[in-house]
LOKOLMI-744475 format. One record per residue (C-alpha): x negated, y negated, z negated; residue in three letters. Coordinates in steps of 0.02 Angstrom, whole numbers, plus 50000, padded with zeros to 5 digits. Example, Ala and Ser with C-alpha at 12.3 -4.5 7.8 and 13.67 -1.06 7.14 Angstrom:
# LOKOLMI-744475
493855022549610Ala
493165005349643Ser
***
This chain:
# LOKOLMI-744475
498355054150570Met
499855070150620Ile
499625079950738Gly
499575063550882Arg
499235075051048Pro
498435059751131Asp
496955060250976Ile
495935075450987Pro
495125081150817Met
493315075750821Arg
491945089950872Arg
490555089850764Tyr
489425094350897Gly
489855079750995Asp
489495067750855Asp
488025070750748Asp
488055053850689Arg
488315060450503Val
486935074250529Thr
485645061150596Arg
485795050050437Gln
484365048750344Gln
484205047750164Val
483775028150125Lys
482135024050073Pro
482015021649874Gly
483575032449835Thr
482205043649714Leu
481765027449640Arg
483575021549591Arg
483715037749518Val
482375038149375Leu
483025024349271Pro
484585033949248Tyr
483325044349118Phe
482655032449041Ala
483985032148898Arg
483435051048889Tyr
481755047448846Arg
481595054248681Trp
482565069748704Thr
481515073348884Met
479955072548747Val
480755085148656Leu
481115095848818Leu
479295093948863Leu
478645098048709Leu
479695116648724Ile
479205117448871Thr
477495117248843Ala
477715131448702Leu
478775141048846Asn
477305140248981Ser
476055144248839Ala
476985161348798Ile
477175165448981Thr
475105164849000Val
474685173348825Ala
475875187248843Ser
474885193249002Pro
473055190848916Leu
473515198848757Leu
474035215048875Leu
472365215148943Gly
471705215448780Phe
472775229648712Ile
471845239748854Ile
470145235048834Asp
470005234048649Asp
471325245148596Gly
471865258748723Val
470095263348790Leu
469295261148620Arg
470535269948551Arg
470885257748419Arg
472725260548338Leu
472855245248240Asp
472315232548378Ile
473585241848487Val
475165241548361Val
474455223248292Gly
474515215048465Leu
476045224648531Ser
477045216248381Leu
476235199848450Ala
477175201348602Ile
478675206048524Ala
478515190348435Gly
478225179948584Leu
479605188448684Ala
480625181848563Leu
480035164048553Ala
480205163848718Asp
482015168748731Thr
482295156548601Leu
481295142248677Ala
482135145548851Gln
484015144048748Met
483495127048675Val
482585121248828Gln
484305125748925Ser
485265115948788Trp
484255099448788Tyr
484175100248992Ser
486115102349005Ala
486135086848886Arg
485325076948998Ile
486025082149154Gly
487835081349098Glu
487675065249013Gly
486635058949155Leu
487975063049271Val
489605058549172Ser
488775041249155Glu
488615039449337Leu
490225046949373Arg
491065033549245Thr
490005018749344Glu
490525024449506Val
492555024349444Phe
492265005949356Arg
491455001949503His
492575004649630Val
493964999749508Gln
493304981949540Arg
493414982049709Gln
494484970649804Pro
496324973449865Leu
495574974250037Ala
494564986050004Phe
495744998149960Phe
496844994750120Thr
495555002550205Arg
494765014950102Ala
495195034050102Gln
495755040449925Thr
495255056849956Gly
493495052350019Ala
493265042149883Leu
493855055849763Ile
492745067849841Ser
491305056349812Arg
491835054249637Leu
492005073149616Asn
491005084849738Asn
489715073349784Asp
489225070249589Ile
489555086649542Gly
488245091449682Glu
487005080149595Ala
487535087649418Arg
486925103349475Ser
485435099549544Ala
484845087849427Val
485085102349296Gly
484165114949403Leu
482705102949427Leu
482685096849238Leu
482645114449172His
481455121549292Arg
480155106149355Ser
479285103949187Ile
479205121949140Ser
478645125749327Thr
477145114749313Leu
476425116149162Leu
476755136249199Thr
475715135249362Leu
474275123949279Leu
474055138149137Leu
474285151749220Val
472695145249356Leu
471655140549186Ile
471905157849125Ala
471545165149290Met
469925155849318Phe
469485161249145Tyr
469675179349178Leu
468965180949347Ser
468605165249481Trp
468365174149621Gln
470135183549620Ile
470765166949572Thr
469905158449740Leu
470775171449852Ile
472415170149784Ala
472105148849785Leu
471755151649988Val
473625156250026Val
474595144649921Leu
474715131550038Pro
475625143950151Leu
477135143550019Phe
477685126350038Phe
477925125050219Leu
479515136350241Pro
480205124650091Gly
479785109550172Arg
480565114550348Val
482065123150261Ala
482405105150141Gly
482365094550288Lys
483765106450388Leu
484685108650253Met
484765089350196Gln
485815087250357Arg
486865102650329Phe
487095096650152Thr
487735077550230Arg
488725085750339Glu
489395098350224Glu
489945082750115Met
490575073850249Gln
491715087550304Leu
492365089350110Gln
492945072250098Ala
493925073850260Glu
494815089150184Met
495095080550017Ala
495795064850124Thr
496995075450218Met
497385084650076Ala
497715069749952Ala
498715059750098Glu
499855076950113Arg
500025082849946Phe
501135070249855Asn
503015065849880Val
502755053050013Ala
501565059950126Gly
502545076550097Ala
504145069050170Ile
503245059650308Leu
502395076750361Ala
504085087950343Lys
505165075450452Leu
503745071350586Tyr
502085081550559Gly
501575096450643Arg
501055110650534Pro
500395120050659Glu
499205106250722Glu
498875101050544Glu
498285117250492Ala
497335120850635Ser
496375103850604Gln
496205107050442Phe
495545126850473Ala
494305118050598Gly
493415107250447Arg
493575124650336Ala
492735133750459Asn
491355120150492Arg
491095120450295Val
491055141250320Arg
489745140550461Asp
488615127650367Ile
488495138150213Asn
488145153850302Val
486715146050392Thr
486015138650223Asn
486315154950158Ile
485295162450298Met
483835149150270Tyr
483575152250119Gly
483675171650134Gln
482345170450275Ala
481415156450155Trp
481565167750007Gly
480745185050109Asn
479255173450193Ala
478725171850017Ile
478925189749949Ala
477965194750104Leu
476655182350062Leu
476685187749876Ala
476545204349932Gly
474975203650050Leu
474155193149937Thr
474345206449786Thr
473715218349904Ala
472295209549917Leu
471985207249751Val
472345223249696Tyr
470835228549830Gly
469715216349778Leu
469775219449579Gly
469955236749603Gly
468315236249685Thr
467555225249543Leu
468175237149416Val
467275253249502Ile
465735243149525His
465875240849335Gly
466035219149365Ser
467585218049297Leu
468705227949158Gln
470315237849185Val
471345226849041Gly
470585210349140Thr
471325217649311Leu
472965223249231Val
473165204349143Ala
472635197349327Met
473975205449424Thr
475445201049301Val
474645183949303Leu
474695184949485Leu
476465188549493Thr
476955173149368Arg
475805162649471Leu
476805164949619Tyr
478545162849532Gly
478255145849495Pro
477415141549655Val
479075150349738Asn
480085136849605Gln
478925122549654Val
479545128549845Ser
481295129249788Asn
481205111949734Met
480765103549886Gln
482275109749947Arg
483335105949786Asn
482675086749771Val
482905083549972Leu
484595090649967Thr
484915081949774Thr
484525065149837Leu
485735066349987Val
486995067449841Ser
486405050049767Phe
486145043249937Asp
488145043649958Arg
488355039349784Ile
487235024249785Phe
488275019749952Glu
489675017349839Val
488895008949688Leu
488064995249809Asp
489714988949873Leu
489944970149826Gln
491754965549746Pro
492144949249859Leu
493064944149680Ile
491804941349545Thr
491944931249393Glu
490784914249390Arg
489294914349262Pro
490034900949156Ala
491984909649170Ala
492884904249014His
494674911248952Pro
496334902048991Leu
496584891248847Pro
498054895148736Ala
499614882948762Ala
501154883248654Pro
502274882948823Ala
502074892348984Ala
500704883349092Pro
501094876249278Gln
500394883249444Val
499864873149574Glu
499284875049763Phe
498134863449819Glu
497704862450023His
497524880850021Val
497214891250176Ser
496974909350184Phe
496404922250321Arg
496364941050256Tyr
494394947250254Pro
493864955650406Ala
493224972250405Ala
491344967750422Ser
491644955550280Glu
492154971550169Val
490884982050103Ser
491224999150168Leu
489915015750101Pro
490215025750257Thr
491275027650418Leu
492395042150333Glu
492905031350213Met
494035019850323Val
495555021350443Thr
494585012250583Gly
496195002750599His
496104983650579Val
497544972950594Pro
497584957650723Glu
497824945150588Arg
496404952850488Glu
495264948350642Ala
495214929850573Gly
496934921250617Asp
497574911950455Leu
498934917150361Val
499004902850244Leu
498894885650322Arg
498614869350210Asp
499664875050093Val
500074864249923Ser
501604864549791Phe
501854864649600Arg
502694878849515Ala
503154866649370Pro
502924875449184Ala
504254886449116Gly
505354883049276Lys
505934895249415Leu
505104893049592Thr
505814905349739Ala
504774908049901Leu
506084913750052Val
505674914050234Gly
505574926850384Pro
504404943650342Ser
502654942350392Gly
502734920450346Ala
501584922050195Gly
502674922650037Lys
501694939849971Thr
499954932850017Thr
500354917349901Ile
500914928849763Thr
499074940649768His
498234923849778Leu
498904918649608Val
498254933449474Pro
496784931549605Arg
496684947849713Leu
495964938149853Tyr
495164920749855Asp
495774906549964Pro
494614900150097Gly
494854881850063Ser
495914872849931Gly
496144878949754Asn
497414887949634Val
497514880049467Arg
498404886949314Ile
498734875749183Gly
497604864349239Gly
496104875649276His
495394883049436Asp
495904899449440Ile
494094903549506Arg
493094897549337Asp
494374907849232Leu
493954925049162Thr
494924938649253Leu
495504947349087Gln
496224930249032Ser
497214929949202Leu
497804946749187Arg
498554943249001Asp
499504928749065Thr
499944933949228Ile
501584949049262Gly
502064954749426Val
503174965349477Val
502854972149655Pro
504324974949786Gln
503624993749796Asp
503424997549585Ala
502045011149567His
502255022049412Leu
501035035049359Phe
501115055049356His
501395051849149Asp
502785049949041Thr
503875034449057Ile
503215027948884Arg
501415029248946Ala
501805020149082Asn
502575007048977Leu
501315006948862Ala
499985004549019Tyr
500504983948990Ala
500534985248807Arg
499534998948736Pro
499974994448541Gly
501744992348576Ala
502975000848447Thr
504285013248488Glu
505774998148433Ser
504794986248562Glu
504744998248690Leu
506805002148667Val
507034982848654Asp
506074982048838Ala
507004995848914Cys
508534989648837Lys
508244972148917Ala
507864978649088Ala
509674988149080Arg
508605005449093Ile
508825011748912Trp
510415019648945Asp
509785031749074Leu
508305035848985Ile
509165038348809Ser
510175051348900Ser
508515060248981Leu
508315076648875Pro
506405072748827Gln
507105051648817Gly
505435039948838Leu
504365059748845Asp
505055063349005Thr
503765063749150Val
504025049849291Ala
503305061349429Gly
501925057149571Asp
502195038849598Arg
503895039949494Gly
504835049149617Tyr
505815059149484Arg
506775041249478Leu
507525032849592Ser
507095015149681Gly
508055007149567Gly
507875014249412Glu
505985015649447Lys
506214996449477Gln
506914993749312Arg
505475004449229Val
504324991349283Ala
505194976749263Leu
505264984549074Ala
503424986049078Arg
503414966949120Leu
504534961348981Leu
503394973048878Leu
501854963948908Lys
502914945448880Ala
501734934948993Pro
501964916449036Thr
501814918749205Val
502864929449303Val
502864934749508Val
504234944149572Leu
504124952149737Asp
505934956649773Glu
505984962749635Ala
507804969849648Thr
507704974849827Ala
508034991749772His
509534989149661Leu
511544992349698Asp
512584978449649Ser
512994982149471Gln
511184985849423Ser
510724970649516Glu
511934959949411Ala
511184967349263Ala
509534965549295Val
510014947949342Gln
510404942649178Arg
509024954549109Ala
507994940149215Leu
508574925949165Lys
508584928248983Ala
506564936349014Ala
506034920649120Leu
506694906249024Ala
505234895848971Gly
504164906049091Arg
503364899849250Thr
504034911349371Ser
503534914949568Leu
504964925349636Val
505064930649835Ile
506734935249873Ala
507664940150035His
509534939549962Arg
509694924349937Leu
510944925449826Ser
509984929649685Thr
508964913149683Ile
510534899549705Arg
510104896049513Gln
507934890649558Ala
507464876949493Asp
506374873549658Gln
506424884849831Ile
504984883949943Leu
505304889650138Val
503764899550200Ile
503614899850382Asp
502154904850489Gln
501114901050328Gly
501834884650298Gln
502864876250164Ile
504134871450295Arg
505594867150173Glu
505774863249989Arg
507194859149854Gly
508714866049763Thr
509764879049842His
511134865149875Asp
509894853849949Glu
509264866050086Leu
510964869350118Val
511634853850144Ala
509934849350253Ala
510394863150388Gly
508664868050422Gly
507914885550405Leu
508584888850257Tyr
510184883750297Gly
510084895950424Glu
509524910050328Leu
510974906150203Tyr
512304907050339Arg
511514923250431Thr
511634931850270Gln
513284926850211Phe
514474921250380Ala
514834939050381Pro
515674939950223Gln
516644923650243Ala
517244931550443Thr
517744947950340Thr
518684938050210Glu
***
């Protein structure tokens, strides 16, 4: 949306679907198995944490002995000895915390790394229909921001949860040992410490989900503008001020959410501090009274007050963990929404590779009908990941109707016809980007649904009309089709595609960066690099979707010669709008309204005077008149 005045920016106060969405039941249970592979590391972490907690409790106890048995009895040896022991414990505590942090970081970072890789791999398995609706920025936001939030929280919880609970238990045991009366008073107010964290956690859970939604929307807006095609469109048609205002609205809302979170955290921290202060005062009063009446020693009172501070610290952290767990679950919930996507294209359990054959295989369509999946059939995680627009034909109209043909092995079959007739859809069914609604697509006599996806990819090479290049070197873009290609093989492929003269003239040659989506190259140059990539792969089945559309007459003639040699002996399906490029095709299929209307060679179809003859006259009659 580029600043259309008839589409108002959504006001978040008017639509609270995001903030009302609850974390799905069972999210926490789904997180736990990810920790199973780190169980032995977690055992070591538990042992180190237990040592750290024991040190936390031991120091105040030693302090009490220093006062009662050393200072009050004037025993210098006890004072020095126990002081050295406390110093040793402090050193051990520091080392234990360092090791604890290292192990918790290893677990947390390892878990998140695996989770991020799993999300990336899972999204790659989604059908093409998913990517026609999904917003790239929103997907990237989930991959980076949401998992990043989970990483921070997991590391924090791993580092503190076990330590906090063990310390809390040991402190309470030590306090009961020293004075059960004071301990009971301290325990009376403990429930009050957990109330603020529970209330704040629920509120912050709503704010966290909304913030992540806004971050995804900003990432989407930036991803659509911060590429060459988007930047050109925005500069030619966009309204910079309106777009900046929309972006600012989302950024300001994120700001407001973060300020609110900070204030909730501050208020909650102040409430905890107030409760701790009041309880400490009460303990001082009771403990002082017991000391005066001789029921408690001074050193014991000092040890109790120190332990009290170490009691409320863990209690405070437990309350913090409530809030952190609730907000962390939002991150994992959004991550699992992506992992719950069910791919439309899957391998059957008994799928097998396409058997190797000395010759190229035949491609056959047998009574194939197809419609593009409706929005309800493509699993999508949340509303912000879809465009909201569903083309009419995707609501159920058939794009192909009972299509049957054979593309003979090692021969060139051309697909021609008006735009929207279904030609590109046919080429999408061959490499199984979609599955037919009815009928069968066969390669070498095998139903492609019975073949492994990898063997299909190895067998079929495709050059679409708008060839895509990664923002990487030309070498890397070529090697994407064949990672182990040698330098000479790269050069030979470029020469065959009539692009080597250009590449060799560049200062960095094959190491020249192609730019975002290959925009540093012209359309024709980019297309020839894509053709070189196809030639490097050397598939036995080739699909070309108007692969010479962006070439000038001279380049087209050169590439046609290259293709003629490259396609020799390969089964080829070629979409062509310029009929001059497919006059020598072994078979021409004329597609119209999802059906094959005519088939034959160029001369046969021209002589028949049907739709192909009309298309031919439309393209060449003006030239004949001019001549």
